[in-house]
N, C-alpha and C positions, 0 to 999 in steps of 0.2 A: 245605264242610261242616264244622261245628264238632265237635271231639272234646273230651269232658268228662272231668274227673278230680276227685278229692277228696284232701285231706290233712287230718289230724285232730290237733289240739293237745289232748293229754290230760295233765293235771297231777295229781300226787299231793298228799298232805296237806302235804308240805314244799315245794310249788311247784317241784318238779322236773318236767321235760318228758319224755314218753315218746318215745324215739328208736329207730330201726332203722338198721342199717348194711347197705348194699348193696355187695357186692364185684363190681366190673366189671374186665375186663382192664386198662383204662387207669388205674383208681383206685378207691378205696373212698370212699363218700359216706354221711354220716349225714343222716337226714331223719326227719320225723314219718311215722307210718304212713299209707298211702293207696294209691290206684291209680285205674284207670279205672271209669267208670260204665257198667254193663252195660245192654243193651236192656231196656226196661220197668221200669227202676229209677230212683228219684229219687236226687239227690245225697246226701240224708240217709241213705237206705237203703244206698247204696254206702259211705258213711263208716263206718257201723256194721259192715257186712260186712267191709270191708278191715281194720279194727282187729282184729276177731276172727280173721281168717285169718292176719294177720302176727304177732299178739302173744298170742293166747289170751284176751284181755280182752273182756268185754261192756261196751259203752258206750251212753250216751244223749247225743245231741248237745244242746248248750246254746247254740248260736248260730253264725251265719255271721260269721267275723272278716274274711276277705279274699276277694275274687273277682278272680283274676288272669287276664288275657287276653293271648294272643300271636297276632299276625297276621304271619306271616313266610314265608320260603321253605319252612319245615317244615310250613306249613298254618295252620289256624285252631284254636286250642286255648284251653281255659279250665280253671282249677283252682279249686274252692271249698275254702277253709280253714275248718274248723269247730272250735269248742271243744267238748270232751266231758268227761263224768265217767264213771268206772268204776262199773258196777252189778253186776259179777260176773265169773266166770272166774278163770283163774290165769295169771300172766305166764309166757310161754314163747315161744321162737322158733318162729314158724309158717313158712308157705311161701306160694308164689304158685301157685295151682292152674292158672294158664294156662301155666306153664313145666314142662318135664319134670323128673323127680327129679334127673337129672345136670346140669341147667341152672339150678338155683336160685341166686339172687343174695343173698338175705337171709342174713346171717351172725351178727348179734347184735341183741339187743333189751334196753333198760334205760332206767330213768329217770335223767336227768342234770340237774345244777344249771346255773345260768346260767354259772358259772365253768367248768364242764366243757365246755359247748357252745362257749364262747369259745376254748377251747384246741384244738378240733378243726381238722384241716387242711382238710377239705372238708365243708361244710354246705350243704344245699339246702332252701329258698332262703336266701340270705345274711341276709335280714332276721330270721331266727330267732336270730341272734347278739345283736341289740339291740332292734329295734322291738317284738317280742313282750314282752320284759321291761319295757320302758318303759310299754306299755299295762297290764301287770299292776300295776306300781307306782302308776300314776295311776287305776286302776279304770275304764279306758275300754275294756275288752275285753268287757264283759258285754252290750252291745246286740246283739240278734239281728235282722239285716237279711233273713233268709231267709223267703220266703213261697212257698206253693204255690197256684196258681190252682185254684179249684174246677172240677170237670169239668162 
């Protein structure tokens, strides 16, 4: 059975990327906002919801950038990476409603430049350090491969 998730690339007017830090016992990891797709929810709906929950920002998705699959001993998983733009809200550290108040892992949220991302010790996924910025420089990030089948 496939388990689906989303991650969302949100850029500000200075081409800085929105990042959240998750603190785990073994290490802290910086990543773009995102999480699991809930029952009855499309990945686009999950992307919008997850950004709002984690950062306080309302967004509109602008395209599917990457579809990453994993088939391993951990199971079958996929993550859709969307590009999005801010449409409202206020930047603030949110939370994960699936976790108890004393078990939250989100610890920081902010926009970061390419140089700041490159200096981070732990980034997930690693291709946020280079591939994303290369696509931005070459203008190859604007195609939207996402489609929903009509019911």
